[in-house]
N, C-alpha and C positions, 0 to 999 in steps of 0.2 A: 641751384645745385642739382645736377642730374647724376645720381649715383650709378646709373646704368650706362653712362657714356663710355665707350670703349676706344676712343681715339679716332673713330671713323666719322664720316660726314653725318652730322645730325643738325639740320638747319633749324629745328624747333628751338634749340637752346640759344640762338641768337635773334630770334624773332620776338619783338615786343610791340604788339598792335596798339597799345595805349601810349606808346612813346613817340612823340612828334617833335622833331627838331626844326626850329625856325630857319628860314632861308638865310644863307651866308653865315651860319653858325657851325661850329664843329664840336664834336664830343668824343670822348674816349671810352671805350668799353674795356674793362680789365677783367681777365679771367684768372682765378686762382685755381691751380690744379694740384691734386695730390697724386703722386706717382707711386704705385706699388710695383717695383721692378720685376718681381717673380723670377729672379735669377739673371735678369738682363743687367749688364753694365756696359757703359760706353756712352756715345753721344746720341741723344734723342732729338730729332728735328721736329719743331712745333710751328704750325702756322694756322691761321684762321682766315677765311674769306667771308666777309659780311656783305649783305646786299640790302637795298632799300628801294621803295617805290617813291619817286620824286613827285610825279603827277600820275593820274590814272594812265597806265600803260607805259610809263617812262621809268626805267629802272637804272640804278647805279650800283656799282660794286667796289669793294676795296679789300685788298689783302693785308694781312697783318704785317707789321714792321717788327722792330726788335722788342716791342712791348713797352717802350718808354718814350720814344720820340715819334710824333705823329707824321713828320716829314723828314725822313732820314737823309735824303739827298739835298734838302734845302731849296727845292725848286718851286715850292708853294703848292705842289700837287701830290697829295699823299697816295693817290691811286697808282703811282708807278714805283712805289717803295716796297716791293715784295721781298722783304728781308726775313729769312727764316730764323726763328729764335732757336738757338742751340742750347740744350740742357745736358750737362754732364752728369751721368749717373754712376756713382762709385759703387764697387762691390760692397755688399754688406758683410761685415765680419761675423764669423760664427760666434754665437753667444749661447751658453748653456747655464741657466740659473742654478744657484746653489740650494734653492728651496722654494716652497710656496705654501699657501694656506687655503685649501679648497673648502672653505666654510660658507661659501655663497654670500659673502658680505660685499662683493664687488672689488675687493683689493687682493691682488695676487692669487686669484682663484684657479688659475691655470699655470701649469709648468709648461712653458713654451720655448722651444729651441728656435732661434732665429739665425739667419745667415747661411742656411743650407744652400742657397743659390741654385735651387732646382735639382740638387743631387738627391737621389733616392737613398734612403737609409732604413735600417731596422733599429728600433729603440726598444730595449728590453730592461725591465726594472725587476730587481730581486729584493726580497725582504732580508732581515738579518740572519735567517736560517738558510739562505740560498735558494728559496722557493720563488719561482716566477710569479709576479703579481700583475704584470702588464707587458704586452708586446704590441708595438705600433710599427707600421711600415708605410713609407711614402716619402713625399717631398716636403711636407709640412707636418711637423710633429708638435703635438700638445697633449697634455695629460691632465685630467680633472680629478685624479685621486681614486677613480673607480677601477676595480680589478676587471680585466677581461679574460683572465684565466682562473683556474681554481685557486682560491686564496681565502684567508680569513678576512672578513669584511666588517666594516664599522657601520654607523648610520648612513643612510642614503646609498648603500652599496659601495661605500668608500673603504679603503684599507685604513688600518689604525695609524694614528700619529706615530712618527718615529723617523729613523734614519734608514734610507734605502740606497742600494747600489744600482747603478745603471751602466749599460754598455750601449754605445752608439756605433753601429757598423755601417760603413758606406758601401753601397752596392756597386759603385763604379770601380772599385779596387785601387783608386788613385790615392786614397787616404787610409792610413791605418785606423783601426777602431779606437774610439775614445772611451774612457770609463771614469767613473768617479762616484761621489756620494751626493745625495740630496736630502734635505730636511723637509718633512711633511708635518706641518703644525696646524692644529685647528684653533 
């Protein structure tokens, strides 16, 4: 697993010096990938080219096939089966949670809006008296219960437990602002 792999050529992740395959044998290398689309939707084309040293100074290479069949055209030679794997990435639907519990127990500690699909927004939270307690801007919005404007704070610089009102304004002007209530419980 290489968490820094960005989809570009990185031969180090396919190299295994201690892996020796006997003559006339074949093997399959399977890669599991986690795709974080960051607003992209559509078809992603995926392929891998592997290489090996057969004898000192003699190299062989193979390109990926569809990921499940080693010889997609059935001619006994997988080296000529350069079939790109197509991955369909669907748009992520906008999701705004109804509450969270920022008590640092590892469960629901962040209020996180997903599905913004790279749209810039301004997220503003108000307490029950109409005072701003948090303002966030950007393409990824999360809130840990801490106030970043002048407000009454609880332990760890967090606002008190209660019901808060939020407004989500889209900077692109294509979507009307959204608003609603959220529960903050400790």
